[in-house]
Backbone and ligand atoms as CSV (ligand in chain L), in Angstrom:
chain,resi,resn,atom,element,x,y,z
A,1,MET,N,N,0.839,-1.210,0.000
A,1,MET,CA,C,0.000,0.000,0.000
A,1,MET,C,C,0.867,1.250,0.000
A,2,LYS,N,N,1.962,1.164,0.748
A,2,LYS,CA,C,2.856,2.312,0.798
A,2,LYS,C,C,3.461,2.567,-0.599
A,3,LYS,N,N,3.831,1.457,-1.250
A,3,LYS,CA,C,4.401,1.575,-2.585
A,3,LYS,C,C,3.375,2.174,-3.554
A,4,PHE,N,N,2.156,1.721,-3.429
A,4,PHE,CA,C,1.108,2.223,-4.313
A,4,PHE,C,C,0.932,3.728,-4.151
A,5,SER,N,N,0.932,4.194,-2.940
A,5,SER,CA,C,0.677,5.620,-2.736
A,5,SER,C,C,1.825,6.479,-3.267
A,6,SER,N,N,3.063,5.941,-3.214
A,6,SER,CA,C,4.157,6.761,-3.739
A,6,SER,C,C,4.107,6.809,-5.262
A,7,ILE,N,N,3.672,5.696,-5.881
A,7,ILE,CA,C,3.505,5.718,-7.340
A,7,ILE,C,C,2.400,6.704,-7.714
A,8,ALA,N,N,1.326,6.670,-6.965
A,8,ALA,CA,C,0.217,7.589,-7.223
A,8,ALA,C,C,0.691,9.031,-7.093
A,9,ALA,N,N,1.551,9.281,-6.126
A,9,ALA,CA,C,2.046,10.641,-5.917
A,9,ALA,C,C,2.862,11.102,-7.129
A,10,VAL,N,N,3.670,10.200,-7.685
A,10,VAL,CA,C,4.478,10.548,-8.858
A,10,VAL,C,C,3.567,10.840,-10.048
A,11,ILE,N,N,2.533,10.010,-10.217
A,11,ILE,CA,C,1.610,10.214,-11.339
A,11,ILE,C,C,0.909,11.568,-11.206
A,12,ILE,N,N,0.506,11.892,-10.004
A,12,ILE,CA,C,-0.169,13.181,-9.795
A,12,ILE,C,C,0.802,14.323,-10.097
A,13,MET,N,N,2.041,14.156,-9.673
A,13,MET,CA,C,3.047,15.185,-9.918
A,13,MET,C,C,3.247,15.416,-11.417
A,14,LEU,N,N,3.360,14.314,-12.168
A,14,LEU,CA,C,3.573,14.417,-13.614
A,14,LEU,C,C,2.367,15.049,-14.299
A,15,ALA,N,N,1.186,14.698,-13.818
A,15,ALA,CA,C,-0.026,15.178,-14.460
A,15,ALA,C,C,-0.234,16.670,-14.232
A,16,THR,N,N,0.261,17.165,-13.133
A,16,THR,CA,C,-0.019,18.563,-12.812
A,16,THR,C,C,1.123,19.510,-13.162
A,17,SER,N,N,2.321,18.951,-13.464
A,17,SER,CA,C,3.423,19.860,-13.785
A,17,SER,C,C,3.248,20.394,-15.197
A,18,PRO,N,N,3.612,21.651,-15.420
A,18,PRO,CA,C,3.449,22.219,-16.764
A,18,PRO,C,C,4.342,21.502,-17.762
A,19,ILE,N,N,3.848,21.356,-18.969
A,19,ILE,CA,C,4.638,20.699,-20.009
A,19,ILE,C,C,5.652,21.715,-20.530
A,20,ALA,N,N,6.906,21.429,-20.327
A,20,ALA,CA,C,7.942,22.383,-20.705
A,20,ALA,C,C,8.833,21.812,-21.804
A,21,PHE,N,N,8.464,22.066,-23.044
A,21,PHE,CA,C,9.305,21.635,-24.168
A,21,PHE,C,C,10.338,22.692,-24.492
A,22,GLY,N,N,10.165,23.842,-23.957
A,22,GLY,CA,C,11.101,24.929,-24.211
A,22,GLY,C,C,10.832,26.024,-23.214
A,23,ASP,N,N,11.603,27.057,-23.342
A,23,ASP,CA,C,11.448,28.201,-22.468
A,23,ASP,C,C,10.456,29.143,-23.123
A,24,THR,N,N,9.279,29.250,-22.570
A,24,THR,CA,C,8.246,30.065,-23.220
A,24,THR,C,C,8.195,31.487,-22.663
A,25,THR,N,N,9.164,31.835,-21.826
A,25,THR,CA,C,9.231,33.197,-21.314
A,25,THR,C,C,9.647,34.139,-22.435
A,26,ALA,N,N,9.015,35.278,-22.512
A,26,ALA,CA,C,9.422,36.262,-23.513
A,26,ALA,C,C,10.639,37.028,-23.001
A,27,HIS,N,N,11.663,37.114,-23.837
A,27,HIS,CA,C,12.859,37.876,-23.510
A,27,HIS,C,C,12.836,39.172,-24.316
A,28,SER,N,N,13.545,40.171,-23.835
A,28,SER,CA,C,13.575,41.466,-24.517
A,28,SER,C,C,14.969,41.770,-25.011
A,29,GLY,N,N,15.048,42.373,-26.201
A,29,GLY,CA,C,16.337,42.763,-26.743
A,29,GLY,C,C,16.214,44.045,-27.545
A,30,VAL,N,N,17.378,44.612,-27.841
A,30,VAL,CA,C,17.437,45.780,-28.707
A,30,VAL,C,C,18.444,45.457,-29.793
A,31,GLY,N,N,18.092,45.770,-31.039
A,31,GLY,CA,C,19.014,45.426,-32.111
A,31,GLY,C,C,18.756,46.219,-33.370
A,32,THR,N,N,19.584,45.942,-34.367
A,32,THR,CA,C,19.468,46.585,-35.674
A,32,THR,C,C,19.124,45.526,-36.710
A,33,VAL,N,N,18.133,45.845,-37.554
A,33,VAL,CA,C,17.716,44.905,-38.586
A,33,VAL,C,C,18.776,44.852,-39.680
A,34,ARG,N,N,19.244,43.665,-40.014
A,34,ARG,CA,C,20.225,43.494,-41.095
A,34,ARG,C,C,19.535,43.119,-42.388
A,35,SER,N,N,18.677,42.123,-42.344
A,35,SER,CA,C,17.950,41.709,-43.547
A,35,SER,C,C,16.659,41.011,-43.149
A,36,VAL,N,N,15.730,40.967,-44.086
A,36,VAL,CA,C,14.457,40.299,-43.828
A,36,VAL,C,C,14.147,39.330,-44.965
A,37,ASP,N,N,13.479,38.251,-44.623
A,37,ASP,CA,C,12.996,37.302,-45.616
A,37,ASP,C,C,11.530,37.031,-45.286
A,38,ARG,N,N,10.669,37.814,-45.925
A,38,ARG,CA,C,9.230,37.695,-45.635
A,38,ARG,C,C,8.690,36.326,-46.007
A,39,THR,N,N,9.218,35.772,-47.083
A,39,THR,CA,C,8.733,34.468,-47.537
A,39,THR,C,C,8.983,33.395,-46.483
A,40,LYS,N,N,10.201,33.416,-45.946
A,40,LYS,CA,C,10.527,32.436,-44.912
A,40,LYS,C,C,10.030,32.868,-43.529
A,41,GLY,N,N,9.604,34.135,-43.439
A,41,GLY,CA,C,9.159,34.643,-42.147
A,41,GLY,C,C,10.302,34.805,-41.173
A,42,GLU,N,N,11.428,35.305,-41.696
A,42,GLU,CA,C,12.617,35.437,-40.863
A,42,GLU,C,C,13.227,36.824,-40.965
A,43,VAL,N,N,13.921,37.200,-39.914
A,43,VAL,CA,C,14.653,38.464,-39.905
A,43,VAL,C,C,16.032,38.201,-39.299
A,44,THR,N,N,17.045,38.892,-39.835
A,44,THR,CA,C,18.382,38.813,-39.262
A,44,THR,C,C,18.647,40.107,-38.515
A,45,LEU,N,N,18.983,39.971,-37.247
A,45,LEU,CA,C,19.213,41.128,-36.385
A,45,LEU,C,C,20.592,41.059,-35.761
A,46,THR,N,N,21.194,42.222,-35.575
A,46,THR,CA,C,22.378,42.308,-34.723
A,46,THR,C,C,21.878,42.859,-33.396
A,47,HIS,N,N,21.917,42.032,-32.382
A,47,HIS,CA,C,21.350,42.475,-31.104
A,47,HIS,C,C,22.430,42.629,-30.041
A,48,GLY,N,N,22.114,43.452,-29.052
A,48,GLY,CA,C,22.998,43.629,-27.909
A,48,GLY,C,C,22.841,42.475,-26.942
A,49,GLN,N,N,23.509,42.563,-25.841
A,49,GLN,CA,C,23.449,41.495,-24.837
A,49,GLN,C,C,22.017,41.330,-24.326
A,50,ILE,N,N,21.598,40.080,-24.208
A,50,ILE,CA,C,20.279,39.788,-23.660
A,50,ILE,C,C,20.513,39.044,-22.355
A,51,SER,N,N,20.584,39.800,-21.283
A,51,SER,CA,C,21.039,39.219,-20.017
A,51,SER,C,C,20.048,38.213,-19.445
A,52,ASP,N,N,18.742,38.429,-19.661
A,52,ASP,CA,C,17.795,37.477,-19.074
A,52,ASP,C,C,17.702,36.177,-19.885
A,53,HIS,N,N,18.473,36.105,-20.973
A,53,HIS,CA,C,18.508,34.864,-21.740
A,53,HIS,C,C,19.944,34.361,-21.854
A,54,ASN,N,N,20.845,35.013,-21.100
A,54,ASN,CA,C,22.247,34.575,-21.069
A,54,ASN,C,C,22.873,34.557,-22.465
A,55,MET,N,N,22.586,35.605,-23.246
A,55,MET,CA,C,23.064,35.653,-24.631
A,55,MET,C,C,23.875,36.920,-24.849
A,56,PRO,N,N,25.110,36.774,-25.325
A,56,PRO,CA,C,25.898,37.972,-25.621
A,56,PRO,C,C,25.393,38.624,-26.904
A,57,GLY,N,N,25.906,39.805,-27.217
A,57,GLY,CA,C,25.540,40.452,-28.462
A,57,GLY,C,C,26.005,39.640,-29.653
A,58,MET,N,N,25.187,39.590,-30.700
A,58,MET,CA,C,25.535,38.798,-31.892
A,58,MET,C,C,24.588,39.135,-33.044
A,59,THR,N,N,24.908,38.609,-34.209
A,59,THR,CA,C,23.999,38.692,-35.347
A,59,THR,C,C,23.381,37.322,-35.538
A,60,MET,N,N,22.065,37.259,-35.601
A,60,MET,CA,C,21.396,35.954,-35.701
A,60,MET,C,C,20.035,36.089,-36.364
A,61,ASP,N,N,19.488,34.948,-36.757
A,61,ASP,CA,C,18.167,34.913,-37.395
A,61,ASP,C,C,17.082,34.674,-36.344
A,62,PHE,N,N,15.965,35.294,-36.573
A,62,PHE,CA,C,14.783,35.049,-35.748
A,62,PHE,C,C,13.615,34.718,-36.659
A,63,LYS,N,N,12.736,33.878,-36.182
A,63,LYS,CA,C,11.447,33.690,-36.837
A,63,LYS,C,C,10.573,34.869,-36.438
A,64,VAL,N,N,9.652,35.246,-37.305
A,64,VAL,CA,C,8.743,36.353,-36.999
A,64,VAL,C,C,7.341,35.787,-36.907
A,65,LYS,N,N,6.721,35.977,-35.751
A,65,LYS,CA,C,5.452,35.317,-35.476
A,65,LYS,C,C,4.323,35.809,-36.370
A,66,ASP,N,N,4.265,37.121,-36.578
A,66,ASP,CA,C,3.149,37.718,-37.304
A,66,ASP,C,C,3.712,38.573,-38.440
A,67,LYS,N,N,3.221,38.326,-39.664
A,67,LYS,CA,C,3.762,39.048,-40.835
A,67,LYS,C,C,3.629,40.555,-40.689
A,68,ARG,N,N,2.650,41.022,-39.924
A,68,ARG,CA,C,2.477,42.466,-39.753
A,68,ARG,C,C,3.677,43.102,-39.065
A,69,LEU,N,N,4.428,42.291,-38.323
A,69,LEU,CA,C,5.618,42.830,-37.643
A,69,LEU,C,C,6.683,43.269,-38.639
A,70,PHE,N,N,6.615,42.755,-39.872
A,70,PHE,CA,C,7.608,43.139,-40.879
A,70,PHE,C,C,7.502,44.624,-41.232
A,71,ASP,N,N,6.343,45.239,-40.959
A,71,ASP,CA,C,6.210,46.677,-41.204
A,71,ASP,C,C,7.252,47.473,-40.426
A,72,ARG,N,N,7.652,46.948,-39.281
A,72,ARG,CA,C,8.638,47.653,-38.439
A,72,ARG,C,C,10.021,47.032,-38.550
A,73,LEU,N,N,10.149,45.996,-39.390
A,73,LEU,CA,C,11.434,45.314,-39.537
A,73,LEU,C,C,12.006,45.608,-40.915
A,74,GLN,N,N,12.632,46.766,-41.051
A,74,GLN,CA,C,13.266,47.109,-42.312
A,74,GLN,C,C,14.758,47.270,-42.072
A,75,PRO,N,N,15.562,46.801,-43.043
A,75,PRO,CA,C,17.010,46.860,-42.858
A,75,PRO,C,C,17.480,48.262,-42.451
A,76,GLY,N,N,18.333,48.307,-41.451
A,76,GLY,CA,C,18.862,49.578,-40.967
A,76,GLY,C,C,18.095,50.143,-39.785
A,77,LYS,N,N,16.885,49.625,-39.558
A,77,LYS,CA,C,16.068,50.137,-38.453
A,77,LYS,C,C,16.549,49.556,-37.130
A,78,GLN,N,N,16.499,50.393,-36.134
A,78,GLN,CA,C,16.817,49.933,-34.795
A,78,GLN,C,C,15.500,49.637,-34.081
A,79,VAL,N,N,15.446,48.500,-33.447
A,79,VAL,CA,C,14.188,48.079,-32.837
A,79,VAL,C,C,14.402,47.497,-31.441
A,80,ALA,N,N,13.383,47.659,-30.646
A,80,ALA,CA,C,13.297,46.907,-29.397
A,80,ALA,C,C,12.338,45.762,-29.693
A,81,PHE,N,N,12.682,44.555,-29.261
A,81,PHE,CA,C,11.836,43.422,-29.628
A,81,PHE,C,C,11.708,42.443,-28.465
A,82,LYS,N,N,10.659,41.648,-28.543
A,82,LYS,CA,C,10.469,40.565,-27.586
A,82,LYS,C,C,10.472,39.266,-28.364
A,83,PHE,N,N,11.061,38.219,-27.768
A,83,PHE,CA,C,11.066,36.930,-28.459
A,83,PHE,C,C,10.925,35.794,-27.460
A,84,VAL,N,N,10.447,34.702,-27.996
A,84,VAL,CA,C,10.299,33.477,-27.203
A,84,VAL,C,C,11.328,32.483,-27.713
A,85,ALA,N,N,12.101,31.932,-26.803
A,85,ALA,CA,C,13.134,30.968,-27.173
A,85,ALA,C,C,12.549,29.569,-27.117
A,86,GLU,N,N,12.571,28.897,-28.272
A,86,GLU,CA,C,12.123,27.519,-28.317
A,86,GLU,C,C,13.335,26.648,-28.562
A,87,ARG,N,N,13.121,25.346,-28.637
A,87,ARG,CA,C,14.266,24.450,-28.739
A,87,ARG,C,C,15.103,24.679,-29.976
A,88,THR,N,N,14.436,24.866,-31.098
A,88,THR,CA,C,15.190,24.971,-32.348
A,88,THR,C,C,15.132,26.356,-32.982
A,89,ARG,N,N,14.390,27.255,-32.367
A,89,ARG,CA,C,14.306,28.582,-32.976
A,89,ARG,C,C,13.883,29.617,-31.944
A,90,ASN,N,N,14.137,30.854,-32.310
A,90,ASN,CA,C,13.706,31.983,-31.495
A,90,ASN,C,C,12.701,32.758,-32.324
A,91,THR,N,N,11.548,33.039,-31.732
A,91,THR,CA,C,10.476,33.675,-32.484
A,91,THR,C,C,10.157,35.045,-31.901
A,92,ILE,N,N,10.249,36.055,-32.756
A,92,ILE,CA,C,9.927,37.415,-32.335
A,92,ILE,C,C,8.413,37.563,-32.257
A,93,THR,N,N,7.954,38.092,-31.135
A,93,THR,CA,C,6.512,38.229,-30.918
A,93,THR,C,C,6.069,39.689,-30.875
A,94,SER,N,N,7.016,40.616,-30.695
A,94,SER,CA,C,6.641,42.032,-30.743
A,94,SER,C,C,7.841,42.888,-31.112
A,95,VAL,N,N,7.560,43.984,-31.788
A,95,VAL,CA,C,8.622,44.872,-32.277
A,95,VAL,C,C,8.212,46.323,-32.020
A,96,THR,N,N,9.133,47.094,-31.496
A,96,THR,CA,C,8.925,48.530,-31.333
A,96,THR,C,C,10.036,49.249,-32.089
A,97,ALA,N,N,9.668,50.135,-33.013
A,97,ALA,CA,C,10.677,50.871,-33.772
A,97,ALA,C,C,11.366,51.875,-32.866
A,98,LEU,N,N,12.692,51.957,-32.958
A,98,LEU,CA,C,13.431,52.931,-32.147
A,98,LEU,C,C,13.905,54.086,-33.017
A,99,ALA,N,N,14.847,53.830,-33.917
A,99,ALA,CA,C,15.392,54.897,-34.757
A,99,ALA,C,C,16.160,54.251,-35.889
A,100,ASP,N,N,16.529,55.041,-36.867
A,100,ASP,CA,C,17.386,54.533,-37.932
A,100,ASP,C,C,18.808,54.442,-37.416
A,101,GLU,N,N,19.502,53.411,-37.848
A,101,GLU,CA,C,20.890,53.259,-37.451
A,101,GLU,C,C,21.698,54.459,-37.926
A,102,GLY,N,N,22.524,54.994,-37.065
A,102,GLY,CA,C,23.379,56.103,-37.456
A,102,GLY,C,C,22.659,57.438,-37.557
A,103,ALA,N,N,21.375,57.440,-37.215
A,103,ALA,CA,C,20.639,58.699,-37.287
A,103,ALA,C,C,21.220,59.665,-36.264
A,104,ALA,N,N,21.489,60.863,-36.726
A,104,ALA,CA,C,22.050,61.865,-35.823
A,104,ALA,C,C,20.980,62.295,-34.823
A,105,PRO,N,N,21.354,62.436,-33.578
A,105,PRO,CA,C,20.365,62.918,-32.622
A,105,PRO,C,C,19.909,64.317,-33.014
A,106,LYS,N,N,18.631,64.532,-32.916
A,106,LYS,CA,C,18.096,65.838,-33.331
A,106,LYS,C,C,18.424,66.885,-32.270
A,107,LEU,N,N,18.994,67.979,-32.732
A,107,LEU,CA,C,19.343,69.054,-31.805
A,107,LEU,C,C,18.156,70.006,-31.674
A,108,ARG,N,N,17.895,70.395,-30.468
A,108,ARG,CA,C,16.794,71.341,-30.261
A,108,ARG,C,C,17.316,72.755,-30.406
A,109,LYS,N,N,16.577,73.549,-31.145
A,109,LYS,CA,C,17.020,74.936,-31.362
A,109,LYS,C,C,16.339,75.848,-30.350
L,1,CU,CU,CU,21.466,35.941,-30.114
């Protein structure tokens, strides 16, 4: 009986634990768009360090969740973005336009 109850406890534990095939937490980054491939639904970004995902700055490809996000993903644009890291890919779920790369700060007169 004791053995049965411990097996039951394990089954209950497995049944109630969330299914974690990947890290579904959204991470935030800031980067510059290098190129886009709308057909493949991908964007290449050079991003800064993403500390909450333990990722140094680099140039890499991301999947883009919604084609409408491509409106803000144009080469040379600087963007703040959120992405979800899955086992085999990283998918961008939101994009905020920041500025054009190399754009001179506007001086107030
Ligand atoms: Cu990266």
